[in-house]
N, C-alpha and C positions, 0 to 999 in steps of 0.2 A: 504494500500500500504506500509506503514511503517513497518507493521508486516512481510511482505514478504521480504523486504530488511534486516530486523533484522534476520529473519530466515536464509537467504542466507549467511549473514555475519557470524553468529554463526556456521552454518554447515561448511563453508569454514575454519574457524578458528580451529574447532575441527578436521577436516580432516587433515589439515596441521600439527597440533600439534602431532598427533599420527603416522605420516608417518615414523618418525625416530626411533620409539620404536620397539625393537626386543622382541619377546616372549621367545627366547632361547639364551643361552650364549654359544659362540663358543670358550671357553677357553680350552686349552689342555696342559697337562704336560706329557712328554714322558721320559721314562727311557730306555736307550739303553746299554745293558751289553756286552761289547767287552773284558771283563777281563777273567781271567783263573779260576774264581770261581763264584758260584751262589751268588747273593746278595739279601738282604732283606731291603726294604726301609720302614721306618715308616713314613706314611703320613696321616694326618687327622685321627689319631687313628686307622689306619689299617696297617697291615704288608703286603706289596706287594712283592711277590717273583719274581725275574727276573733271569731266568736261563741263563747259559752261551750262548752267541750268540743270545739272544732273546731281544725283545723290548716290553714294556708294555706302552700303552697309557691310560691316564685317561682323560675323556672328560666331558664337562658340569660342570666345577668347577665354583662356584660363585666368583665374584670379592672379593678381599681381600688379606691379607698377610698370608702365610702359612709357617710353618717350616717343615723340613724333616731331617731325619737322616738315615744313611746307616750302616748296619751290614753285616759282612762277616766272613767266616772261611778261615784259610790259607790252601792252597793246600798241598798235599804230597810233601815233599822235602824242604819246607820252615821251618825255625826255629824261625823266628820272623816276625812281620808285621809293616807296617807304612802306613799312609794315606797322600794324597796330593790333593790340589785343593778343589773343591766344593762337597766333600763327604757328608757334612751336611751344613745346612744353612736355609735361608728363601727365598721365592719367592713372588713377588707381581704380582697379576693377575688383569688386567683391562679387559674391554670388548674386546674380540678377541685376547687375549694373547696366544701365543704358546711358550712353554718352552721345551727345549731338554737338558737332562743331559746324557752325554756319560761317561761310566765307562771303564777304561783301567787298565792294570796291568803290572808289571814287577817283575821278580824274579832274584835278583842279590846277590851273596854271601850268599844265604840262607834267605835274607830279601825280603819278599813279599810286594810290594807297590801297593796299590789301589789308582788310581787317578780318578778324575771326573772333567769334564769341563761342565759348564752351558752356554747355549746360549738362548737368548730370543728375541722375536719379539718386545718387549718393552724395554725401558730403565729401568734397575734395579738399586737400590741404591748402591749395591756392585758391583764393576767391576768384570768381568769374570776373571778366573785364566788363566795364560799363557799356 
């Protein structure tokens, strides 16, 4: 009789222990290009091209801290360039984190400015840009 109780206890404990475990990671990093030029994002050793007006989603990223950097060419009519906001930096991914980086641009007096704003479903160590 004691063996049956022990078996029921162990079975219940193991069942409850594994209920909270997920087999897949639902992390997502999205790059949305609303700027006037194509951008290229260096992320995890890959160059990700995001065309004008397009959005690229990267799914299933493991938990951790990752860095990214953005490259771009200035469009016709611009004589110089500048950057603003979260054009490069790092992101922290936990279980179920969703991060969106939106790129915009301006062309004023020949200066092309690429701006990026990062938003996250989790608290990031660096505050988002204005």
